[in-house]
C-alpha positions in Angstrom: -18.1 -7.9 -6.5 -15.1 -5.9 -7.6 -15.4 -2.3 -6.5 -14.5 0.1 -9.3 -13.6 3.8 -9.6 -13.8 5.6 -13.0 -11.6 8.7 -13.6 -11.8 10.8 -16.7 -12.3 14.5 -17.5 -14.7 13.6 -20.3 -18.4 13.0 -19.3 -19.1 10.8 -22.2 -16.1 8.6 -21.4 -17.3 8.2 -17.8 -20.8 7.4 -19.0 -19.5 4.7 -21.3 -17.5 3.1 -18.4 -20.6 3.2 -16.2 -22.7 1.6 -18.8 -20.2 -1.2 -19.4 -19.8 -1.8 -15.6 -23.6 -2.2 -15.3 -23.5 -5.0 -17.9 -20.9 -7.0 -15.9 -22.4 -8.9 -12.9 -19.2 -9.0 -10.9 -18.5 -5.2 -11.1 -19.7 -2.4 -8.8 -19.2 1.3 -9.5 -18.1 3.2 -6.4 -18.0 6.6 -8.1 -17.2 8.5 -11.3 -14.6 11.3 -11.0 -13.7 14.1 -13.5 -10.7 15.1 -11.4 -7.6 13.2 -10.4 -7.5 15.0 -7.1 -11.1 13.9 -6.3 -10.1 10.3 -7.2 -7.1 10.4 -4.7 -9.5 11.3 -1.9 -12.0 8.6 -2.8 -9.1 6.0 -2.9 -8.0 7.1 0.5 -11.4 7.0 2.0 -13.0 4.0 0.4 -12.1 0.4 -0.6 -11.4 0.5 -4.4 -10.1 -2.6 -6.1 -10.2 -1.6 -9.8 -9.4 1.8 -11.2 -10.3 2.9 -14.7 -8.0 5.8 -15.3 -7.6 8.3 -18.1 -4.1 9.6 -18.7 -4.4 13.1 -20.1 -6.3 15.2 -17.7 -5.9 18.8 -16.6 -3.9 19.7 -13.4 -2.9 16.1 -12.6 -2.4 13.4 -15.2 -3.4 9.7 -14.6 0.2 8.7 -14.5 1.0 11.4 -11.9 -2.0 10.2 -9.9 -0.8 6.6 -10.0 2.7 7.5 -9.0 1.3 9.4 -6.0 -0.5 6.4 -4.5 1.2 4.3 -1.8 -1.4 1.5 -2.0 -2.5 1.0 -5.5 -5.7 -0.7 -6.7 -5.6 -2.7 -10.0 -5.3 -0.1 -12.8 -6.7 -0.2 -16.3 -5.7 2.8 -18.4 -8.4 4.2 -20.7 -6.9 6.7 -23.2 -7.0 7.9 -26.8 -3.2 8.1 -27.0 -1.3 4.9 -27.7 2.1 6.4 -27.1 1.6 6.0 -23.3 1.4 2.2 -23.4 5.0 1.5 -22.5 5.0 3.9 -19.6 1.7 2.4 -18.4 3.1 -1.1 -18.3 6.2 0.1 -16.6 3.8 1.2 -13.8 2.4 -2.4 -13.5 -1.0 -1.5 -14.8 -3.3 -4.5 -15.6 -4.4 -3.4 -19.1 -4.5 -0.5 -21.6 -7.8 0.3 -23.3 -7.4 2.5 -26.3 -10.4 4.7 -27.1 -12.7 4.0 -28.7 -12.9 0.5 -27.4 -15.7 -2.1 -27.7 -17.6 -3.8 -24.9 -15.9 -7.1 -25.9 -12.5 -5.5 -25.3 -13.7 -4.0 -22.0 -14.9 -7.4 -20.9 -11.6 -9.1 -21.8 -9.8 -6.5 -19.6 -12.0 -6.8 -16.5 -11.9 -10.6 -16.8 -8.1 -10.4 -16.6 -8.5 -8.2 -13.4 -11.0 -10.7 -12.0 -8.7 -13.7 -12.6 -5.9 -11.8 -10.8 -8.0 -11.0 -7.8 -9.3 -14.6 -7.6 -5.7 -15.9 -7.6 -4.7 -13.4 -4.9 -7.7 -14.4 -2.8 -6.8 -18.1 -3.0 -3.2 -17.3 -2.0 -4.3 -15.2 1.0 -6.7 -18.0 2.1 -3.8 -20.4 2.1 -1.6 -18.1 4.2 -2.7 -16.1 7.2 -2.5 -12.5 6.0 -1.3 -11.5 9.5 1.5 -14.0 9.3 4.7 -12.8 7.6 7.2 -15.3 6.2 10.1 -15.2 8.6 13.6 -16.5 9.4 16.1 -15.4 12.0 17.6 -12.9 9.5 14.7 -11.6 7.4 10.9 -11.6 6.8 8.7 -11.3 3.8 5.7 -9.1 3.8 2.9 -8.5 1.2 3.0 -5.1 -0.4 1.6 -3.8 -3.7 0.7 -7.3 -5.0 4.1 -8.8 -4.2 6.2 -10.3 -1.4 8.9 -7.9 -0.3 11.9 -9.2 1.6 13.0 -7.2 4.6 16.4 -7.8 6.3 15.9 -7.5 10.0 19.3 -5.8 10.5 18.2 -3.0 8.2 15.0 -2.2 10.0 15.2 1.2 11.8 11.6 1.5 13.1 8.1 0.5 12.3 5.1 2.8 12.3 1.5 1.7 12.9 -1.2 3.2 10.7 -4.5 1.6 11.6 -4.7 -1.8 9.9 -1.3 -1.2 8.2 2.3 -0.9 9.3 5.0 1.0 7.5 8.5 -0.5 7.8 11.5 1.8 7.5 14.6 -0.2 6.6 17.1 2.1 4.9 15.4 2.6 1.5 11.8 3.5 0.7 9.4 2.5 3.5 7.3 -0.6 2.8 3.6 -0.5 3.6 1.8 -3.8 4.5 -1.5 -4.8 5.9 -0.7 -6.1 9.4 -1.4 -5.2 13.0 1.3 -3.8 15.3 0.7 -6.6 17.7 1.3 -9.2 15.0 4.5 -7.5 13.8 5.7 -7.1 17.4 5.3 -10.9 17.9 7.3 -11.7 14.8 10.4 -9.6 15.7 13.1 -10.8 18.1 12.5 -9.1 21.4 16.3 -8.8 22.0 16.6 -6.4 19.1 13.2 -4.7 18.8 11.0 -2.9 21.3 7.6 -1.2 21.2 8.0 2.2 22.7 4.6 3.6 21.7 1.3 2.2 20.5 2.3 3.4 17.0 6.0 2.7 17.0 8.4 -0.3 17.3 12.1 0.5 17.2 15.3 -1.3 16.6 17.3 -0.8 19.8 20.5 -1.0 17.8 19.5 1.9 15.6 18.7 4.3 18.4 20.9 7.4 18.2 19.9 9.0 21.5 17.1 9.1 24.1 15.9 12.4 25.7 13.1 12.3 28.2 10.0 10.9 26.5 11.5 10.8 23.0 14.2 9.0 21.0 15.9 9.6 17.7 16.7 7.3 14.8 18.3 8.8 11.7 16.9 12.2 12.6 13.4 10.8 13.1 12.0 11.9 16.5 9.9 9.0 18.0 7.7 9.4 21.1 8.1 7.1 24.1 4.8 6.6 25.8 4.4 6.3 29.5 2.9 2.8 29.1 5.9 1.4 27.3 8.6 3.8 28.5 9.5 2.2 31.9 10.2 -1.2 30.5 12.1 0.2 27.6 14.4 2.2 29.8 15.0 -1.0 32.0 16.1 -2.8 28.8 18.4 0.1 27.9 19.9 0.1 31.3 20.4 -3.6 31.4 22.2 -3.5 28.1 24.4 -0.7 29.5 23.6 1.6 26.6 23.4 4.3 29.2 24.9 4.4 32.6 
């Protein structure tokens, strides 16, 4: 079942999406939202795979909502305005349903989403999702439906966020589904060290250490008691401090 969220400020439009979803055996409606702000909270709290999203809504537009999400579900825009099509495709949306649309057109759109998710599932089954593609100089991680190359020399630090890690490597941070333990095992121990249950740092990127805290590019990172003693031994052995 594909878990769906419908977002539109018009009740009749939401009812139509709900009725169409009920006709499709592989779709499940999580919730209908008349507010983009409500939708953001639902996406943060629940597993949503497919988002039916209106564009013109009060307070926060569908495009603004989509740009605000770090981890995006598959998106199908539903709107009465065709002039947004180019911008929608620039945001990597799956499809664009122009109101009023038929059930046949709706079915074609969701079948496209289903085919994509099936291909993604087959790919993930062939490769361990906790196993990044690595070399001595870089690794590839899965983020936003693509493989992103991360140069190890550019990594400043990595932050653990539950079942995800956020990699800071100079540009915009990259969010990927992986445990901190798995990430730690894939990084060279001579260059990276876990200083806290939620942080792995590049030793070469550390600007200074002060008591139970270190700084990288202005970011203050805690050093926990559990990891701190071994970390300071490594620092001393490398003669970074006397």
